[in-house]
N, C-alpha and C positions, 0 to 999 in steps of 0.2 A: 504493500500500500504506500502511496506517495506521502511524503512528509510535507504538509501544507502549513503556511503561517496561520496560527489560530486567530490573530487579531484582524479579522476581515470577514465579510459576508458575501457569498455568491448567491444571487437570486436567479432561479432557473424558471424560464417561461416557455414551454413548448408551444409552437404556433402552427396551426393548420388552417390555411385560408383566412389569415387574420391581417391581410394587407391594410385594411382601414384602421386597425387598432394599434399597429406596431409603433407609429410615431407618438401617439398619445400615451401609450404604455411607457415608452422610454422617457418621455418628458416628465410624466408624473413620478416615475420611479426615481429618476435622477434628482428631482426636487425633494423626494422623501429621504434620499440618501444624505442630504445635507443635515438632517436631524440625528443621524446615527453617530455614536461615539467612536466608530471604527470605519475604515474604508470599505466600500462595497462596489460590486459590479453586477451588471444585468446581462444574463446569458439568454439570448433569444434563439431557440432551436426551430428552424423551419422543418416541419415533419412531412415532407413530400407534398407541399402545397401546389395547387394548380393555378393559383392567381399570382399576384405580384408580391407575395409575402417576402420572398428572399431579396428582391430588389429593395424593398422598404427596409429590411434589416441591414443590408449593405449601406444604405444611405445614413441611417442613424448611427451605425457603428463607425462610419467614416467621420462623423461629426464629434464623437466623444469616445475617448479611450476606455471609459468605464462601461461601455456597451460592446459586447462581442457576440458574434453569431456562429451557429453551427447549422449544418444542412444535411437532411436525409434525402436521397434521391427518391426513395419510396417511403410511404407512410409506415411508421413503426408504432404508432399509438403514443399515448401520454407517457407510459412507462419508458418507452424507447427514447422519448425526448428527455426525460429525467436522467436516464443513464448517460446520454451524450453530454448533458449539462454537467454531470458529475465528473466526466472525463476532462472537461474543459475548465472546471472550477479552479480558481487560484487560491481559495480560502477553505479553512476547515469547517466553518459554519455555512450552512446552506438554507435557503428559503425557497419553497416551491410556491408558485403563484400561477393562476390561469392567465392567459393572454387576452381574454375577451373583456377585461375590465369589470367583470362582476365582482371579483376580489379587488378591493381598493389598495393600490400601492401605498397610499398614505398610512395604511395600517402596519406596514412593515416595521417602522420604528417602535410601534406599540408591542409587536411580537418580540422585538429585540429587547425592549425594556423588561418584559416579563421573563425572558431568558436570563437576564442579568440579576433580576431581583429574586427569582424563585429557584433557579438552577435545576430545572426538570430535565428529562431526557428529550422531551418534545414539547414545543409550544404549538398549540393548535388553535386556529381561528374558528370561532363558532359563527357560522353564517346566518344572519338574520335577514331573510328576504323581505321585500316590500309587500304590503298587504295585497291579497287577491292573486298572489303568484301561484298558478296551478301546480307547477312542478314541485313546490314546497310540500305539498301533501304527500307526494311520492317519496320525497326526501325524508320527511319525518317518519313515515312508515318504515323505510329501510333502516333508519337510525334505530328504531325500536327493535327491529329484527337482529341487527348486528349486536346491539348491547345484550339482548337476551341470549343469542347464540354463543357469545364469547365471554359472558359474565362480566360485562363492562357497564359503565354508567356515564358515558360521555354525552354532552349535549348535542354534538354534531359529529358522530363517529366517522362518517365518510368524508369529512372535509379534508381536501388535499392542500389547503393553504396552511403550511406548517413551517416551523423553523427548528432545525436540529443539526447535529454534527454529520458531516459527510459519511463517516464510518458507520453511524447508526442507520442512515438511509440505505447505504449499500447492503447492510445486513438484512434489512426488511425486504429489499428488492430481490434477495435470493429466493424468496417464495413466489415471485411473480411468474415464473415459467409455467406456461400452459393456461394462464388466466387472462382472458381478453379485457376484463374490467377490473384489473387489480387496483386501480386508483381508488375504487370503493372499498377495498380490503386493506388499505394501508394502516388504518387505525387498528383493525383487528390483528394484523401482523405484529403491531407494537404491543397490543394487549396480551397476546399469547406469550410474549417475552417479558411480561410484567414491567414494561417501561413506564416511567412516571410522566404524566401529562400535566400541563398547565393550560387552561383554556382562556381565551381572550374573546370577548364579545365584539363582533364586527358587523358592519352593514354589508349585505349582499345585494349588489345593484343589478338592474336589468341590463341585458346585453344591448348596446347601442348600435353596433355595426356587425355585419357578418351573420352567419347562420349556425346555430348549435346542431350537432349531430343527433342530439336527444329529441328535438322537436318539442312542440308544446305539450303533447300528451305522451310521455315516454313509457307507454305500457309495454311494448315489446322489449325495449332495453331493460326495463325494470325486471321483467320476467327472467331475462338472461342473467342479470346481476344476482337475483335471488337464487338461481341455480348454482351460480359460482360461490355464493355464500355457503350453501349447503355442502358443495364439493370441498371448499376450503376448510370447513369445520371438520369434515370427515378426515381430510388430510392431516390436520393438526392433531386429531385424536389418535390416528394411526402412528404418527411421528412420536407422540408422547408415549404410546404403548411400547414402541420399539426401543426406547431409551433405557 
């Protein structure tokens, strides 16, 4: 494992057809970095986009050395974007954030402050969607199922807006092989390892540009995620039994 400077933060944002969001995400993230007590960088990973995402990433990275890009020729999914970001990361601390601006970059300093004050293994943002957000119903239901399945009590178990050490995230991603929606199982993977969480309340905004792969009524995706929750639970029980 690489020896990385601990006094810095690498923010990783996988991007799939997020051409319209790249510049705004970069601008808001760089502004948020000014409030951090340590240096930070933004890693934008183009995950096989078919629009102008990579060109937008090249433009913002050319304007500021704190923004760097990585590119997949083919789509590898969110986990693939995280892994590429971890390979590029300059610092020991990492923060995962969505590129669609539903997670607010302005909350990154709040996650950092919680890390410094409480010294957990993971700081996790609790996403509070705006009223009448249909998808929030599915999200709350999945949160209940994840907590019940893995004996946890998180307010937003499936939130992928987290801050942790690079080594911790690499360990969690060892379980990702064979799971299409492992981003929903990240909290569970930490829970089976008895890692300590600290939760931070954040606002979850509506997407302003681009299109989510989930759609407005994510029934099919939710069913697939539930199947993977069951499969991951069986996997963890078997693993525990073999130890």
